Steps between C-alpha positions, in 0.01 A plus 500: 500500500799561721693822527865508593593769752860462386387599153366835617611773267502867601414703197745777414393855584585609145203406280732496199687198636428149380204359701371148442212298641284213381132421548461321832769705678388695807527880500537667841467875541643600838309741722517865401439712807418434863145373445546307175538122496707298255300366204558167329361358181560237234635624167260374232644672193824674404614705202726341238822368651355502851528875543245736662224589502361196677139396538465395865219317679510651851448252784317752721194632325491234227551737205749554218692810399787592272809623685840646422720402796632781719793503745423266788334244273624140509440196283495155657586258223278193485687170521492344155581141410835449331487457124522141384742405228 
């Protein structure tokens, strides 16, 4: 799997806005506070239409949790092969 840095998407701070992700995308939660570190995980499941909440497999700690993205959360879209006609 490759992830495109150019495809990074900052999620809007308004949770009512249209958020979309797909399984395989990477969710990054930036550090909150002086001692916190950013967290990254692979999105394994999304709600209908790709909206939150997301089920995320966290890279550090090797566990899964359901998350509603907060301000400072980014989605790195996984590179997907072009559709064939």
